[in-house]
N, CA, C and O atoms as a CHARMM CRD file, in Angstrom:
* protein
*
  232
    1    1 MET  N     34.77200  94.12300  47.24600 PROA 1      0.00000
    2    1 MET  CA    33.85100  94.60300  47.38300 PROA 1      0.00000
    3    1 MET  C     34.06800  95.28300  45.71000 PROA 1      0.00000
    4    1 MET  O     33.48000  95.16500  44.63500 PROA 1      0.00000
    5    2 ASP  N     35.59400  96.24400  46.37100 PROA 2      0.00000
    6    2 ASP  CA    36.32600  96.85700  45.51800 PROA 2      0.00000
    7    2 ASP  C     37.06400  96.57700  44.20800 PROA 2      0.00000
    8    2 ASP  O     37.96100  97.09400  43.54300 PROA 2      0.00000
    9    3 GLU  N     36.24000  95.48400  44.15300 PROA 3      0.00000
   10    3 GLU  CA    36.90900  94.23100  42.45800 PROA 3      0.00000
   11    3 GLU  C     36.23500  94.24900  41.25600 PROA 3      0.00000
   12    3 GLU  O     36.73700  94.06500  40.14700 PROA 3      0.00000
   13    4 GLY  N     34.34400  94.62300  41.67900 PROA 4      0.00000
   14    4 GLY  CA    33.59700  94.86300  40.90700 PROA 4      0.00000
   15    4 GLY  C     33.05600  93.30400  40.68000 PROA 4      0.00000
   16    4 GLY  O     32.33100  92.95000  39.75000 PROA 4      0.00000
   17    5 LYS  N     33.51300  92.55500  41.61400 PROA 5      0.00000
   18    5 LYS  CA    32.11700  91.40600  41.94500 PROA 5      0.00000
   19    5 LYS  C     30.76300  91.42100  42.18300 PROA 5      0.00000
   20    5 LYS  O     29.88000  90.63100  41.84900 PROA 5      0.00000
   21    6 ILE  N     30.73100  92.83800  43.05800 PROA 6      0.00000
   22    6 ILE  CA    28.76700  93.05700  42.97600 PROA 6      0.00000
   23    6 ILE  C     28.76400  93.67800  43.23400 PROA 6      0.00000
   24    6 ILE  O     29.53200  94.17800  44.05600 PROA 6      0.00000
   25    7 ASP  N     27.53000  94.28000  42.50000 PROA 7      0.00000
   26    7 ASP  CA    27.24300  95.59300  42.21100 PROA 7      0.00000
   27    7 ASP  C     26.30100  96.38400  43.06400 PROA 7      0.00000
   28    7 ASP  O     26.03500  97.57600  42.91300 PROA 7      0.00000
   29    8 PHE  N     25.62700  95.23400  44.36800 PROA 8      0.00000
   30    8 PHE  CA    25.50200  95.53800  45.05700 PROA 8      0.00000
   31    8 PHE  C     24.83700  95.13800  46.16600 PROA 8      0.00000
   32    8 PHE  O     23.96600  94.27600  46.28300 PROA 8      0.00000
   33    9 LEU  N     25.55800  96.16800  47.32300 PROA 9      0.00000
   34    9 LEU  CA    25.02000  95.27000  48.57700 PROA 9      0.00000
   35    9 LEU  C     24.07800  95.90500  49.92400 PROA 9      0.00000
   36    9 LEU  O     24.01000  97.06500  50.33200 PROA 9      0.00000
   37   10 ASP  N     23.28600  94.45100  50.50200 PROA 10     0.00000
   38   10 ASP  CA    22.21500  95.20400  50.86600 PROA 10     0.00000
   39   10 ASP  C     22.30100  94.41600  52.08300 PROA 10     0.00000
   40   10 ASP  O     22.27000  93.18700  52.03000 PROA 10     0.00000
   41   11 MET  N     22.41300  95.08000  53.22900 PROA 11     0.00000
   42   11 MET  CA    23.02800  94.75200  54.57000 PROA 11     0.00000
   43   11 MET  C     21.85600  94.28200  55.56700 PROA 11     0.00000
   44   11 MET  O     22.21100  93.88500  56.67700 PROA 11     0.00000
   45   12 SER  N     20.70400  94.29400  55.30200 PROA 12     0.00000
   46   12 SER  CA    19.05100  93.76800  55.52700 PROA 12     0.00000
   47   12 SER  C     19.50100  93.57100  57.35100 PROA 12     0.00000
   48   12 SER  O     19.58500  92.47800  57.91100 PROA 12     0.00000
   49   13 MET  N     19.78100  95.16800  58.13300 PROA 13     0.00000
   50   13 MET  CA    20.00900  94.84700  59.13500 PROA 13     0.00000
   51   13 MET  C     18.44100  95.44800  60.10800 PROA 13     0.00000
   52   13 MET  O     17.60300  96.34200  59.99200 PROA 13     0.00000
   53   14 TRP  N     18.69400  94.51000  60.88500 PROA 14     0.00000
   54   14 TRP  CA    17.24500  94.90800  62.20300 PROA 14     0.00000
   55   14 TRP  C     17.21500  96.45900  61.76700 PROA 14     0.00000
   56   14 TRP  O     16.59500  96.89000  60.79500 PROA 14     0.00000
   57   15 ASN  N     18.08400  97.30700  62.76000 PROA 15     0.00000
   58   15 ASN  CA    18.31300  98.32500  63.01300 PROA 15     0.00000
   59   15 ASN  C     20.45100  98.82000  62.81000 PROA 15     0.00000
   60   15 ASN  O     21.54800  98.62400  63.33200 PROA 15     0.00000
   61   16 VAL  N     19.73500  99.55900  61.61800 PROA 16     0.00000
   62   16 VAL  CA    21.08600 100.16300  60.62900 PROA 16     0.00000
   63   16 VAL  C     21.57700 101.18200  62.44900 PROA 16     0.00000
   64   16 VAL  O     22.66000 100.79900  62.89200 PROA 16     0.00000
   65   17 PHE  N     20.99000 102.10000  63.17100 PROA 17     0.00000
   66   17 PHE  CA    22.06300 103.14200  64.19300 PROA 17     0.00000
   67   17 PHE  C     22.31000 102.11500  65.61300 PROA 17     0.00000
   68   17 PHE  O     22.78200 102.56000  66.65900 PROA 17     0.00000
   69   18 LYS  N     21.92600 100.77800  65.43600 PROA 18     0.00000
   70   18 LYS  CA    22.69900 100.46900  66.53300 PROA 18     0.00000
   71   18 LYS  C     24.27500 100.37900  66.77300 PROA 18     0.00000
   72   18 LYS  O     25.05600 100.54900  65.83700 PROA 18     0.00000
   73   19 GLU  N     24.66000 100.13200  67.93600 PROA 19     0.00000
   74   19 GLU  CA    26.04400  99.97900  67.96500 PROA 19     0.00000
   75   19 GLU  C     26.60100  98.92500  67.59400 PROA 19     0.00000
   76   19 GLU  O     25.93300  97.90800  67.77400 PROA 19     0.00000
   77   20 PRO  N     27.60400  98.80100  67.13200 PROA 20     0.00000
   78   20 PRO  CA    28.40200  97.36600  67.19300 PROA 20     0.00000
   79   20 PRO  C     28.71300  96.91200  68.58300 PROA 20     0.00000
   80   20 PRO  O     29.31900  97.57400  69.42600 PROA 20     0.00000
   81   21 ALA  N     28.27400  95.81700  68.71200 PROA 21     0.00000
   82   21 ALA  CA    28.92600  94.66400  70.42200 PROA 21     0.00000
   83   21 ALA  C     30.43400  94.99000  70.07500 PROA 21     0.00000
   84   21 ALA  O     30.99800  94.88600  68.98600 PROA 21     0.00000
   85   22 GLY  N     31.12800  95.57400  71.76300 PROA 22     0.00000
   86   22 GLY  CA    32.35200  95.22000  72.33600 PROA 22     0.00000
   87   22 GLY  C     32.74200  97.02200  72.06200 PROA 22     0.00000
   88   22 GLY  O     32.48400  97.79400  71.13900 PROA 22     0.00000
   89   23 GLU  N     33.55400  97.18400  73.50700 PROA 23     0.00000
   90   23 GLU  CA    33.70500  98.61800  74.07000 PROA 23     0.00000
   91   23 GLU  C     34.65000  99.00200  73.19600 PROA 23     0.00000
   92   23 GLU  O     34.97300 100.14900  73.50400 PROA 23     0.00000
   93   24 SER  N     35.50200  98.48000  71.88600 PROA 24     0.00000
   94   24 SER  CA    36.52200  99.29600  70.78800 PROA 24     0.00000
   95   24 SER  C     35.95800  99.95500  69.60600 PROA 24     0.00000
   96   24 SER  O     36.62600 100.57100  68.77600 PROA 24     0.00000
   97   25 PHE  N     33.85000  99.67800  69.56400 PROA 25     0.00000
   98   25 PHE  CA    33.66400 100.08500  68.46400 PROA 25     0.00000
   99   25 PHE  C     32.68800 100.72900  68.84800 PROA 25     0.00000
  100   25 PHE  O     31.93000 100.87700  67.89000 PROA 25     0.00000
  101   26 GLY  N     32.25900 101.24300  69.84100 PROA 26     0.00000
  102   26 GLY  CA    31.50400 101.74400  70.42600 PROA 26     0.00000
  103   26 GLY  C     31.37400 103.42600  69.89300 PROA 26     0.00000
  104   26 GLY  O     32.38900 103.83400  69.32900 PROA 26     0.00000
  105   27 GLY  N     30.25700 104.39500  70.01800 PROA 27     0.00000
  106   27 GLY  CA    29.86300 105.76700  69.30600 PROA 27     0.00000
  107   27 GLY  C     30.00000 105.91700  68.40700 PROA 27     0.00000
  108   27 GLY  O     30.18300 107.08700  68.07000 PROA 27     0.00000
  109   28 ARG  N     30.01800 104.48200  66.99900 PROA 28     0.00000
  110   28 ARG  CA    29.27600 104.51300  65.83000 PROA 28     0.00000
  111   28 ARG  C     28.50500 103.73100  65.57200 PROA 28     0.00000
  112   28 ARG  O     28.40100 102.68100  66.20700 PROA 28     0.00000
  113   29 SER  N     27.49600 104.16200  64.20000 PROA 29     0.00000
  114   29 SER  CA    26.59400 102.85600  64.22400 PROA 29     0.00000
  115   29 SER  C     27.48600 102.27400  63.77300 PROA 29     0.00000
  116   29 SER  O     28.65000 102.66500  63.85700 PROA 29     0.00000
  117   30 LEU  N     26.88300 100.54100  62.83100 PROA 30     0.00000
  118   30 LEU  CA    26.88200  99.95000  62.27900 PROA 30     0.00000
  119   30 LEU  C     26.91600 100.29300  60.79400 PROA 30     0.00000
  120   30 LEU  O     27.63300  99.87300  59.88600 PROA 30     0.00000
  121   31 LEU  N     25.75300 101.33900  60.82600 PROA 31     0.00000
  122   31 LEU  CA    25.90700 101.71100  59.22300 PROA 31     0.00000
  123   31 LEU  C     27.20100 102.56500  58.49900 PROA 31     0.00000
  124   31 LEU  O     27.54400 102.66300  57.32100 PROA 31     0.00000
  125   32 SER  N     27.87300 103.26000  60.04000 PROA 32     0.00000
  126   32 SER  CA    28.85000 104.52500  59.58300 PROA 32     0.00000
  127   32 SER  C     30.32900 103.06500  59.18100 PROA 32     0.00000
  128   32 SER  O     31.36800 103.20600  58.53500 PROA 32     0.00000
  129   33 TYR  N     29.87300 102.02000  59.77000 PROA 33     0.00000
  130   33 TYR  CA    30.89500 101.34100  59.87600 PROA 33     0.00000
  131   33 TYR  C     31.39900 100.70500  57.96600 PROA 33     0.00000
  132   33 TYR  O     32.47400 100.52300  57.39400 PROA 33     0.00000
  133   34 PHE  N     29.81500 100.54800  57.53700 PROA 34     0.00000
  134   34 PHE  CA    29.71100  99.59300  56.17400 PROA 34     0.00000
  135   34 PHE  C     29.73300 100.61300  55.23400 PROA 34     0.00000
  136   34 PHE  O     30.36600 100.44600  54.19200 PROA 34     0.00000
  137   35 ALA  N     28.96300 101.93700  55.51100 PROA 35     0.00000
  138   35 ALA  CA    29.13900 103.43200  54.81600 PROA 35     0.00000
  139   35 ALA  C     30.52500 104.03100  54.29700 PROA 35     0.00000
  140   35 ALA  O     30.71400 104.83000  53.38000 PROA 35     0.00000
  141   36 GLU  N     31.62100 103.28800  55.32200 PROA 36     0.00000
  142   36 GLU  CA    33.18600 103.37600  55.00900 PROA 36     0.00000
  143   36 GLU  C     34.45700 103.04600  54.34900 PROA 36     0.00000
  144   36 GLU  O     35.58100 103.52400  54.19500 PROA 36     0.00000
  145   37 LEU  N     33.63300 101.81000  53.96900 PROA 37     0.00000
  146   37 LEU  CA    34.18200 100.56400  52.95900 PROA 37     0.00000
  147   37 LEU  C     34.46900 100.83400  51.93200 PROA 37     0.00000
  148   37 LEU  O     33.48600 100.69900  51.20400 PROA 37     0.00000
  149   38 GLU  N     35.63300 101.28800  51.20600 PROA 38     0.00000
  150   38 GLU  CA    36.37500 100.75900  49.74400 PROA 38     0.00000
  151   38 GLU  C     35.32700  99.90300  48.99400 PROA 38     0.00000
  152   38 GLU  O     35.44000  98.71600  48.69100 PROA 38     0.00000
  153   39 ARG  N     34.28500 100.73300  48.75300 PROA 39     0.00000
  154   39 ARG  CA    33.23300  99.90100  47.87900 PROA 39     0.00000
  155   39 ARG  C     33.34500  99.55700  45.86000 PROA 39     0.00000
  156   39 ARG  O     32.95000  98.72500  45.04300 PROA 39     0.00000
  157   40 GLY  N     34.14700 100.83300  45.90800 PROA 40     0.00000
  158   40 GLY  CA    34.35100 101.28600  44.48600 PROA 40     0.00000
  159   40 GLY  C     32.99500 101.18600  43.67000 PROA 40     0.00000
  160   40 GLY  O     32.19900 101.20500  44.60900 PROA 40     0.00000
  161   41 ASN  N     32.48600 101.12400  42.91700 PROA 41     0.00000
  162   41 ASN  CA    30.96500 101.31000  42.10400 PROA 41     0.00000
  163   41 ASN  C     29.74300 100.76600  42.68700 PROA 41     0.00000
  164   41 ASN  O     28.62500 100.92900  42.19900 PROA 41     0.00000
  165   42 VAL  N     30.04500 100.00300  43.92800 PROA 42     0.00000
  166   42 VAL  CA    29.21200  99.04700  44.68600 PROA 42     0.00000
  167   42 VAL  C     27.96500  99.61200  45.43600 PROA 42     0.00000
  168   42 VAL  O     28.33000 100.41800  46.29200 PROA 42     0.00000
  169   43 ARG  N     27.06200  99.50500  45.40800 PROA 43     0.00000
  170   43 ARG  CA    26.23100 100.36100  45.94800 PROA 43     0.00000
  171   43 ARG  C     25.76700 100.06300  47.18400 PROA 43     0.00000
  172   43 ARG  O     26.14600  98.96400  47.58900 PROA 43     0.00000
  173   44 LEU  N     24.67900 101.02500  48.32800 PROA 44     0.00000
  174   44 LEU  CA    25.17400 100.22400  49.57200 PROA 44     0.00000
  175   44 LEU  C     23.77400 100.27700  49.70900 PROA 44     0.00000
  176   44 LEU  O     23.34000 101.42900  49.73600 PROA 44     0.00000
  177   45 GLY  N     22.84700  99.28900  49.81400 PROA 45     0.00000
  178   45 GLY  CA    21.39800  99.49300  50.58700 PROA 45     0.00000
  179   45 GLY  C     21.13600  98.86900  51.76700 PROA 45     0.00000
  180   45 GLY  O     21.86100  97.99100  52.23500 PROA 45     0.00000
  181   46 SER  N     19.75300  99.43200  52.46900 PROA 46     0.00000
  182   46 SER  CA    19.22500  98.50300  53.82900 PROA 46     0.00000
  183   46 SER  C     18.35400  98.81700  53.98700 PROA 46     0.00000
  184   46 SER  O     18.02100  99.99900  54.07100 PROA 46     0.00000
  185   47 GLY  N     17.28900  97.35100  54.14000 PROA 47     0.00000
  186   47 GLY  CA    15.58100  97.99000  54.38700 PROA 47     0.00000
  187   47 GLY  C     15.99700  98.01600  55.74500 PROA 47     0.00000
  188   47 GLY  O     16.61200  97.14600  56.36300 PROA 47     0.00000
  189   48 LEU  N     15.41300  99.58100  56.29300 PROA 48     0.00000
  190   48 LEU  CA    15.16300  99.40900  57.14400 PROA 48     0.00000
  191   48 LEU  C     13.66700  99.96100  58.09200 PROA 48     0.00000
  192   48 LEU  O     12.67200 100.63400  57.82300 PROA 48     0.00000
  193   49 TRP  N     14.28200  99.12300  59.50200 PROA 49     0.00000
  194   49 TRP  CA    12.65200  99.39700  60.62300 PROA 49     0.00000
  195   49 TRP  C     12.59500 100.75500  61.23500 PROA 49     0.00000
  196   49 TRP  O     13.49000 100.76600  62.07900 PROA 49     0.00000
  197   50 THR  N     12.03500 101.80800  61.22700 PROA 50     0.00000
  198   50 THR  CA    11.65200 102.35600  62.37400 PROA 50     0.00000
  199   50 THR  C     10.81700 101.98600  63.63800 PROA 50     0.00000
  200   50 THR  O     10.45900 100.89100  64.07100 PROA 50     0.00000
  201   51 ARG  N     10.67500 102.91200  63.96700 PROA 51     0.00000
  202   51 ARG  CA     9.63300 103.43100  64.98300 PROA 51     0.00000
  203   51 ARG  C      9.19200 104.45300  64.56300 PROA 51     0.00000
  204   51 ARG  O      7.96600 104.44300  64.44800 PROA 51     0.00000
  205   52 LEU  N     10.04300 106.00000  64.07600 PROA 52     0.00000
  206   52 LEU  CA     9.03100 107.12900  64.47400 PROA 52     0.00000
  207   52 LEU  C      9.75400 107.64800  63.18800 PROA 52     0.00000
  208   52 LEU  O     10.97900 107.58000  63.09000 PROA 52     0.00000
  209   53 PRO  N      8.89200 108.21500  62.12000 PROA 53     0.00000
  210   53 PRO  CA     9.31800 109.32000  60.98300 PROA 53     0.00000
  211   53 PRO  C     10.56200 109.68100  60.72900 PROA 53     0.00000
  212   53 PRO  O     11.10300 109.30000  59.69100 PROA 53     0.00000
  213   54 ILE  N     11.29900 110.57700  61.75300 PROA 54     0.00000
  214   54 ILE  CA    12.18600 111.25100  62.48100 PROA 54     0.00000
  215   54 ILE  C     13.32100 110.32900  62.10700 PROA 54     0.00000
  216   54 ILE  O     14.31500 110.81800  61.56900 PROA 54     0.00000
  217   55 GLU  N     13.24400 108.90100  62.37300 PROA 55     0.00000
  218   55 GLU  CA    14.17900 108.13100  62.08600 PROA 55     0.00000
  219   55 GLU  C     14.68600 108.28400  60.71000 PROA 55     0.00000
  220   55 GLU  O     15.60200 109.08900  60.54300 PROA 55     0.00000
  221   56 LEU  N     14.43300 107.92300  60.15500 PROA 56     0.00000
  222   56 LEU  CA    14.03000 108.33500  58.63300 PROA 56     0.00000
  223   56 LEU  C     14.91300 109.67200  58.21100 PROA 56     0.00000
  224   56 LEU  O     15.26800 109.80500  57.04000 PROA 56     0.00000
  225   57 ILE  N     15.18500 110.46600  59.02500 PROA 57     0.00000
  226   57 ILE  CA    16.09000 111.48500  58.58100 PROA 57     0.00000
  227   57 ILE  C     17.78200 111.48400  59.18200 PROA 57     0.00000
  228   57 ILE  O     18.68500 112.32000  59.20100 PROA 57     0.00000
  229   58 ARG  N     17.67700 110.52500  59.49200 PROA 58     0.00000
  230   58 ARG  CA    18.83900 110.82800  61.28200 PROA 58     0.00000
  231   58 ARG  C     20.66700 110.33000  59.91900 PROA 58     0.00000
  232   58 ARG  O     21.80400 110.32700  60.38900 PROA 58     0.00000
């Protein structure tokens, strides 16, 4: 991503707050892993499904 070959990464996850499978990845959301990637100028986006409005400000 940091080579400038894309300008936008759409994660399209059902639940960005879900934790990845596997014990070694527990305690953090999927979104947190993608957010820390070296992206250069690549924007990060996600469709977000929520059950409650309060989840939008998480």
